[in-house]
N, C-alpha and C positions, 0 to 999 in steps of 0.2 A: 456468580458477582464474574463480572468479566475481569478482574485482577485477581490473580491469585494473592493470596494471604497464610500468615504463620500463625500458629495459636503457642502459648505457652499456655499449661495446666502448673500451676505452684503450690506447694504446702510447704509452711514452714513455720517455726517457731516464733510466736507472734510477738510482734515487737514493735516500737515506733518509726513511721518512715519507710515502713515497707510500700505502700502503694507510688511512695515519689520514686524511691531508686527504681523499683520496675518498669514505670511508665516513664521515667528517665534515659534508660539505657533503650527503650524503642524509640523517644524524643533526640538522643544525639545523637541516632545514626539515619534519622532522616525517614522517622518512622511515621504513618500514621492509624494511630487506633481507631479503629471503627467497634470495637464490641471491649468491655471491659466490667465484670463482675468481680464480687468477694465475696469471702464470710467466714468471718470469724468464729470458732467452735469453741468459750470460756472455758469449757470444762476440759476441756483436752491442749487449751492453749495453744492452738493452733489459727495461723492464718492460710486462710485456701482462696487461690486466685484463677481466672481466667483472661488471658488477654490475647486479642487477636487485633492485626493490622498487614495493611495492604504491603505488596512486598515492590508494587510500581513505587521508583523514588529510593527504596532502602539500602542504605550505603554498603551494610554488610552481605555477599554473597553468603547464598544461603549452607554451603561449608562450613562459612567462620560462624554461624550465628550461635549454635550450639558451646563450642568452646569460648567464645566472649562472652557468653549470658552464663558459664560455670564457671567465670570467675567471680561473679558478683553473687553466683548460687553457693559453693562453697563455705563462706564466710558465715553467712547466715543458715549455716545446716539445712537448706534447702532441697526438697525434692521434688523434679521438674520433669516434664517433657516436652516435645516441640513437635510440630505437628506441619505440613501442609495441605493448604484446599485441595492441592493440584494433582496430590498421591491418591492415586485410586487404590482402596484397599480389596482384598482379594476374601471372599466370603464362601467357605463350605458349609453346606446348610446336613444337617444330621438328623435321620427321618429313620420310625419303625412302619408302623402301619398307617398311623392316623395321617390322615393332609392337609386338614384344614389350616396349618400355622402355612405350612409349606408352599400351598398357592397361594396363601395370602404374601408370602417374602417377594414369590417371581414375579406376583403380579404388581406389586408397588415397585419393584425394581425396572420393569416394565413401562411403567407410568413416569418414570423417574422421582420419586419420593425420594430416593438417597442414591447416593454414589458408590456405586460398587461394582464389582465383578461378581460373578456367582457364574465357577466356571464346575464345580462339583459338587455332587449330593451324594453321601457315603450311607447304608441303611444296612441293617441286622436282617432285614426281609426283603422281599422282591416283587411284592404290590404294588410299590411307588415308582419303578421302574419306568414306566409308559408314562409318568408325568415327566420326568426327565428328560425320555427322549421328544414328549411333546414340545420343548422347550428349548431342543440341544444342548442338554446339560450333563455330565458324562456321572454315570451312575455307576459305584462299587458295593457292592453284594459283601456285605464281610460279616456273615454269623459269627454270634457271640455265644460261648455257653462257660459257665464256671470251670470248663479242664481246658480252655483255647483260651482264656481271656488275656491274656501274656501273651502271646502267640497275635493273635487279632488286632492289639492295640500295637504293637511295631509296625504290621502294616499300616494300621491307619496314620499312624504319624509319619512314615515314608509317602504317604499320598500328600500329606498336606506340605513333608518338605518339594513334592515332585511338582506340585497345584503352585507351590508359593504361599498358602494360605496366609492371610492375616488376622483372620476371626473363625471361629467354628461358633453355629449358632444352633445349639442342641432344641430342632424344632418338634417336641413332643418322642425325643428319642428316648425310650425307654428302658436305661441301660445303666449302670452307675459305672464313672469313670473312676479307673484305678487313681490312686495317689500320685504314683510314679509318673502316669500320661501327663497328667495336670500340673506337676513340676516343669516338664520339658517341654508342656504346651500352654500357659496359663490362660491366652486370652478366648474365653467359652463363656456363650451366653447361654441360659437354662431357662425356660419358660416350664410353669406348674401349677395347680391350681392354690389359691390360697384357704383352704383349709385347713393347712401344718397351723401349728401339731397338731390339732385334734382328726380326727377320721382318717390317720397313717392307712398305710395299705392299700389293700385292693379294695375297688367298687366305693371310693369315697362319696360319689354323687348317690348313692344309694343307701350308704351311711347316714349323711349329711339329711338328705331323705327323713328317714325315721327319726331323727333328733329335730326334723322340724324346723329348720334353721332358716332365719330370715334376712341372708346377704351371703352370696357368695362373690369369690373375687378372682385375682388372677395374677402370682409375679415375675415378674423377669429379674435375674439376678446374675453376677460372675458365678463363676463356679470355683469350689476349692475344695480341697479334701474331706471339709467337713461339710455329709450329705443338706443339700437345700438348705445350708447355711451361708452362704454369701455374700457378698454386698449386693443390694437391696439395688437396683438401678429403677424399676417404675412396678407400679400397683396402678387395679383399680379393683371395685366392686361395683355390683349392681345387686338391688334387692329381687327377690321371689317372695311368694305368697302361698298362703295350702292350696290355692287353687292348681299350684305349677307341679305334676307329676316330676319323676325321676328322668323321662326325656327332656321335661321342658329346662333342668337345672343343667343337663350337657350339653343342651343347644344354648345356653345362654355362658356358661363357663367356657365353650369354642370359643364365641363369639368375642368374650372378655382375653381369652389368650391373644386372640389373633392381635387384638388393637394391645395388649399390651407389650406382646415382643417386639410391634412393628416398634412401636415408642422406644422401647431398650434400645432397639439396633439403631435406628436412628441418630439418637442423640450420642451410643459411643462412636460412628461415625461421624458424625458433626464432633469429634473432639469436645463433647460437653459433659464428659462425666470423671469426676478426680474422685480417685479416690484412695482411701486412711483409714488404714485398720481395717475393719472390718464392716465399714460404714461407707455410703459415698455421699457429695456432694453433684449434684446435676444442673449446670448453669442453664438458665432459660434462654 
């Protein structure tokens, strides 16, 4: 899009007149709304909306938009985020030994499927260093065990600050992050198989094969201190049959993981995900 845009993501207690209040803030300042979407969670009594408008012709300078909108949001007990389309986020991809999600994200980035920079890859193993070198991305090897976890996480946080990282993507990073780390850097997306809560632990595909499952899937979610229980951004499934061996389940599962993770990252980067409680609304 040639003209930069601003996007507001808003959640607040539901009441009459909210659409008019928010839209009028943009209209009264000369803005042209190009996307507007909303959802009401009646059980939670919450109104959730995404408003995107062109900055060309908007009367308020960027630095004044947030304080001006806050004057409207505060009386409504609204939670909100403001994003600008020409702000380019910086991503750190974390990996272990599997390369399928890493390659997919790099290829999609190079194909300009999403707008971001990928200056950093962090891993607790060395095999994928050559991938980083192939694409000119800095690679930091930080091995982790139960005895050095806190020390190594401090190094990881230091790198995130040095590289000015906005989002961490766990692209099959087979480690559990501590609650302290997540509290200090909460913008983390993870991908895993969707067998959970069934077939927990090692070898889930072997266990699923032995059980004779007919559907496998993948889930991308934000990371919280509750293991694999953060707000879900994207999911998908594919059917399998009695003719599929364990290797077929793994192949199909990897395909889904690539697609689901890419969708989740793209939605996040386009400011289409609104988190409330442990749920999300993903505006199309």
